[in-house]
N, C-alpha and C positions, 0 to 999 in steps of 0.2 A: 656475625658473618663468619663463623668457624667453618661452615660447610660451603663456602663460596667456590665458584668455579675457576678463580684465578688466584695467583699468588700475591701475598702482601707486597706492596710497593709497585704493583702494575699500574698502568695508566687508568684502568677502570676501577681503581679502589673507591672512587667517589660515586660509583653506580649504586643506586638505591635498589635493594632487593626486597624489602619489606613493603607489603601492599599498603599498610596504614601509613608508613613513613613516606611512601611515594606520593600519596595524595596530599600530604601536608608539606612536602618539600618545595618551598617557594623559590629556592635558589636554582632549581633545575632549569636548564636552558636547552638541552639536547635530549632527543629521544629516538628510539628505533621506530621506523615506519611499520615494521611487522610486529613489534612487541612494545606497544605504547606504555606498558607498565615500567619499562626500563627508562630511567631518567638520570641525567648526569649534568654536571656543571661545565664539563669540557668536551670538546669533540673527540671522537674515537670510533671504535667498533663495538657493536652490540655483543655482549658476552654469550648470548644464546645462539645467534645466527651468523654473526660476523659482518652483518651489513653496517655501512657507515651510519653513524648517528646524525640526525638532521636537526637543524634548529627548530624549536617548537613553534615559533611564529610562522614558519614556512608551512605548517600543517593546517593553517587556517584556510587553505584552498577550498574551492567549491566542492560540493558533494557530487559524485558521479552516480548516475542512475543506470540500471541494467535490467534486462528482461529475465525473469526467473526461468523461462524456457529456452532462451537464446542468450547465453552469457556474452557472446561476441558483440551484441548490440549494447553500446555504451553511449550515453548522452550526458550533457552537463546540466540538464533540466528535466523535471518530471514530464511524463507524457505517455504515449502509447507506443508499443513495440511495432515497428513497421512490418515485421514478419507475421506476427500472430495477433496483434491488437491488444495484448494484455498490458496492464498498467506497469510502467517501469518502477522498480523498487530501488531505494538507496543501496549503493554497493557496500557502504560501511554502516554498521549499526552503532548508534550512540546510546549512551546511558539515559539520555533524556528522550522520552517518546516524541516523535515528530507528528505533526498534524497529518492525518490521513484524509485528504480532501475527498477521495473517492468513497470512503466509508461514510463520511459526513453527508455527502450528496445522496448516497443510496439510502441512508437512514431517513433523511428528510423525504425522499421520494416514497419510501415505505409507508411513513405515517400519513402523507397526503393521500396515497392510494387506499390506505385503510379507511380513512374518513370518507372518501368517495365511494368505497365499496359497501358501506353500511346501508345506505338507502337502496342500493341495487340488491343486496342480500334480502332486505325486508320485502322488496317488491317480488323477487323471484321465489322466495320461500314462504312469504306471508300467507298465500292462499292455502298452504298446508296447515298452518296454525290457526288462522282466522278466515275460513273459507267464505263466510257471509260478508265480511268486509271487502274482500277482493272480487266478489262477483260483479261489482259495478264496472270493473275494468275488463274489457273484452280481451280475448287471446291475442288478436293482432296488435292492439294498442299496447298490451303488456310486452310483447316481443320487441316492438319499436322503442318503447321506453327503456327496456333493458339494453338494447343496442346503444342508444344515446348515452345511457348512464355508464356503460362498460367502456366505451371508447376513451374517455379521459383517463380511466384507471389504467388501461393498457398503454396509452401514449405516455402518461406521466411516469409510470413505473418502468416501462420498457424502453424509454427514449435512449439511454446510453447504449443499450444493446442494439437498437436500430442504427445508431450512428456507427458503431463498430462493425456492424454487418455491411453497411455501405462501403466502409473502408476495405473490408475483407473481399468484397466483390470486385473492387478495383485492382487488388493485388492478386490474391489467391484465396480459395476457400479455407476457412479455419474453424475453430470451435465456436466463434461468435456467429458464424453463418448458421450453425446448428442451433445455437441458443435462440437466435432470432426466429428461426423457423418454428421453434416451440413457443416462443412468445406470440407470434402471429396466429398460431393455431388456437 
């Protein structure tokens, strides 16, 4: 600690500045809200920014969620931004990856839509590969079959966009209105 930012004997002498030492310091009870790497066993001020150190158990508070496009929107739980409909993101990033429910849901929808698309693809493109096999299906029947087979794909894959579009129509038009227009086309 020869290059420390305060003099020997100061109140902050017990502040841990070494990253490896910080993670293993089990006696640390206070930390800076802006610099969580600063840990000490006694209350005081942060040597980096001067803020008061807070007890570590007080930082167990709930995560705040905010909109990436509208930082003034802050909620205590995940959800959608009331202004633009985007998913709210955690305000603080943790070292442990959090479950992204939106990604998990969209991945599941993708694979379901992919499975439902395969027979549709075979019906619509099959006559180009095996024309003799598909001559038995008339043009009108093929079109109606494709409509009925494509509807679950569009509804399953596009449902979250449809919901957000309805929300955007009730407040004001946003990017989800445009995405839904493309999904419906």
